[in-house]
C-alpha positions as CSV (number, residue, x, y, z in Angstrom):
1,M,39.4,-111.4,221.7
2,P,40.3,-115.3,221.5
3,K,38.8,-117.4,218.5
4,A,37.4,-120.1,221.0
5,R,35.0,-117.4,222.9
6,T,34.4,-115.2,219.5
7,R,33.2,-118.5,218.0
8,L,30.9,-119.4,221.3
9,I,29.5,-116.0,221.1
10,R,28.4,-116.2,217.6
11,S,26.7,-119.2,217.7
12,L,25.2,-118.0,221.2
13,L,24.2,-114.6,218.8
14,R,23.1,-116.4,215.8
15,K,20.7,-118.3,217.4
16,I,18.1,-115.2,218.7
17,G,18.4,-114.1,214.8
18,Y,21.7,-112.4,215.3
19,D,25.3,-112.2,214.5
20,L,29.0,-111.1,215.1
21,Y,31.1,-108.6,212.2
22,R,33.8,-106.9,212.9
23,L,32.7,-103.7,210.6
24,Q,29.0,-101.7,212.4
25,R,27.6,-100.9,208.8
26,T,27.9,-102.7,205.2
27,N,26.7,-101.1,201.8
28,F,26.8,-102.6,198.4
29,I,26.2,-101.0,194.8
30,E,24.0,-101.3,192.8
31,F,24.2,-102.8,189.7
32,A,19.9,-102.9,189.0
33,N,20.4,-100.0,186.4
34,G,23.2,-101.4,184.9
35,G,25.6,-98.3,185.7
36,G,26.7,-99.9,189.2
37,R,27.7,-96.2,190.5
38,G,24.6,-96.1,193.1
39,L,25.2,-97.6,196.8
40,G,22.7,-99.4,199.0
41,G,21.4,-98.6,201.8
42,G,23.3,-100.9,203.6
43,F,22.6,-102.8,207.0
44,D,23.6,-102.8,210.6
45,A,26.4,-105.0,211.5
46,F,23.8,-106.4,214.8
47,E,20.4,-106.4,212.8
48,A,18.5,-109.7,213.0
49,T,18.5,-110.7,208.8
50,L,16.8,-113.9,208.0
51,L,19.7,-116.6,206.5
52,R,19.5,-117.4,202.7
53,P,19.9,-121.5,203.3
54,V,23.7,-122.0,201.5
55,P,22.7,-126.0,201.6
56,Y,25.7,-126.4,199.3
57,F,28.9,-124.8,199.0
58,D,31.6,-126.4,196.0
59,I,35.3,-124.8,196.0
60,V,37.5,-125.5,192.4
61,M,40.3,-125.2,192.6
62,R,42.9,-124.5,189.4
63,V,45.8,-125.9,189.3
64,C,49.5,-126.4,187.5
65,S,52.1,-127.2,189.0
66,R,55.8,-128.2,186.2
67,E,59.0,-128.1,186.4
68,G,59.9,-125.3,183.8
69,M,57.9,-122.8,186.1
70,D,60.9,-122.7,188.6
71,T,62.7,-120.9,186.2
72,P,65.1,-117.5,187.0
73,Y,62.0,-115.7,184.7
74,R,59.4,-116.9,187.1
75,R,61.1,-116.4,190.4
76,R,58.2,-114.9,193.6
77,F,58.7,-112.8,195.9
78,F,59.2,-115.8,198.7
79,D,61.9,-118.0,196.6
80,A,59.9,-121.0,197.1
81,P,59.7,-123.8,193.9
82,K,55.8,-123.9,192.1
83,H,54.8,-126.9,194.2
84,E,55.6,-125.9,197.0
85,M,53.7,-122.5,197.4
86,V,50.5,-124.3,195.6
87,R,50.8,-127.3,197.9
88,T,51.2,-124.5,200.8
89,C,47.6,-122.9,199.0
90,L,46.2,-126.1,199.2
91,A,46.7,-127.3,202.9
92,S,45.4,-123.7,203.6
93,I,41.9,-123.8,201.8
94,V,42.0,-127.2,203.7
95,A,42.0,-126.3,206.5
96,S,39.4,-123.9,206.4
97,I,36.8,-125.9,205.0
98,N,37.9,-128.9,208.1
99,V,36.4,-125.4,210.0
100,A,34.0,-124.9,208.1
101,V,32.6,-128.5,207.8
102,K,32.2,-128.0,211.9
103,D,30.9,-124.0,211.7
104,C,28.6,-124.5,208.9
105,P,27.1,-127.9,210.2
106,D,24.1,-127.3,207.1
107,T,26.2,-126.6,204.3
108,E,27.7,-129.8,202.3
109,I,31.0,-128.6,201.0
110,S,33.0,-130.8,197.8
111,L,36.3,-129.5,197.2
112,T,37.8,-130.4,193.3
113,I,40.8,-129.7,191.8
114,I,41.2,-129.2,187.7
115,D,45.0,-130.0,187.4
116,N,47.1,-128.7,184.5
117,H,49.2,-131.7,183.8
118,S,50.9,-131.2,187.2
119,D,53.8,-133.3,187.4
120,C,53.6,-136.3,189.4
121,H,55.5,-135.8,192.3
122,A,53.6,-132.3,192.4
123,V,49.8,-134.6,192.3
124,D,51.0,-137.0,195.4
125,S,51.3,-134.0,197.0
126,F,47.6,-132.1,196.4
127,K,46.5,-135.7,196.9
128,G,48.0,-136.1,199.9
129,E,46.5,-133.2,201.8
130,L,43.1,-133.7,199.7
131,A,43.3,-136.9,202.0
132,K,43.0,-134.5,205.1
133,A,39.4,-132.7,204.1
134,E,36.9,-133.5,206.3
135,C,34.1,-133.1,202.5
136,H,34.3,-134.5,199.5
137,T,36.9,-134.3,197.2
138,S,38.2,-134.8,193.6
139,L,41.2,-134.3,191.6
140,I,40.9,-134.3,187.6
141,N,42.8,-133.5,184.8
142,P,40.1,-132.0,181.7
143,A,42.3,-133.6,178.8
144,P,44.7,-136.1,178.0
145,E,46.9,-133.3,176.1
146,F,48.6,-130.0,176.9
147,I,46.3,-127.1,177.6
148,D,47.5,-123.6,178.1
149,N,46.3,-121.3,180.8
150,G,42.9,-119.6,178.9
151,P,41.5,-123.5,178.1
152,S,42.4,-124.8,181.6
153,M,40.4,-121.8,182.9
154,R,37.2,-122.5,180.4
155,A,37.8,-125.8,182.4
156,S,37.6,-125.0,185.5
157,Y,34.5,-122.3,184.9
158,T,33.0,-125.3,183.0
159,H,33.6,-127.4,185.5
160,G,32.2,-125.3,187.9
161,R,28.5,-125.0,185.7
162,D,27.8,-128.2,184.8
163,N,28.3,-129.2,188.5
164,G,27.9,-126.6,190.8
165,R,24.8,-127.4,192.9
166,D,24.4,-124.2,194.4
167,I,27.2,-121.3,195.7
168,I,30.6,-122.6,193.6
169,Y,34.0,-120.9,195.2
170,F,36.3,-120.5,192.7
171,V,40.3,-121.0,193.4
172,E,43.9,-120.4,191.7
173,D,46.7,-122.2,193.0
174,D,48.3,-119.5,194.6
175,Y,45.3,-118.5,197.0
176,L,46.6,-118.5,200.4
177,H,43.3,-118.8,202.9
178,D,43.0,-117.6,206.6
179,T,41.8,-120.8,208.9
180,L,37.9,-119.1,209.3
181,A,37.7,-117.7,205.4
182,M,35.2,-120.5,203.8
183,S,32.6,-120.0,207.6
184,E,33.2,-116.3,206.8
185,I,31.7,-116.7,202.6
186,I,29.6,-119.1,203.5
187,Q,28.0,-117.2,206.6
188,S,28.1,-114.1,204.9
189,F,27.3,-115.5,201.6
190,G,23.8,-117.0,203.8
191,R,23.7,-112.9,205.5
192,I,23.9,-110.5,202.3
193,A,22.0,-112.7,199.7
194,G,19.3,-112.6,202.7
195,T,18.9,-109.0,203.8
196,Y,19.0,-108.1,199.8
197,G,16.4,-111.2,198.9
198,H,18.4,-112.4,196.4
199,D,21.9,-113.5,194.9
200,V,24.9,-111.9,195.2
201,V,28.7,-112.5,194.0
202,L,31.6,-112.1,197.4
203,F,35.1,-111.6,196.1
204,P,36.5,-112.7,199.6
């Protein structure tokens, strides 16, 4: 079914408390007993639910692109320089955000890049992509000195913990997103959390 028609049908269904999902039934692993072995009862894809509102959706993307990363020992299967890979993945996120801004008007979206001392030309390309985003964006460097992978990851999580307003989505610089990804994450979280009556963790 064409995407425009699918969006129209979904918007009409949501007005009467229903939604359209690809799977007919969804099951979840319950961790209440600490074992994580039991499967939840699940719910039908067309079952009416009271959505859990998602007022804020904060995306934290950790990036690093330096010339020394493009060596024969770090070759990628698509054989492109690191800065081009990161820029392309960032562009896919921005495109997906712009769709979500329209699909999820009640959710305020933000995008923060935690940059681990990328080369200047790479940072300029990142800023160019951020300028296309229809949401609040920022690019920060967590420390003046060079930091390794572990500390930069900690800086990313710390930023999310200290600045996240509701739902936080942590992204690495090699995550490529479909245009509907952000909308589906927001809507899926609201529906699943609303169905089960508590917050959930999604691994898109």
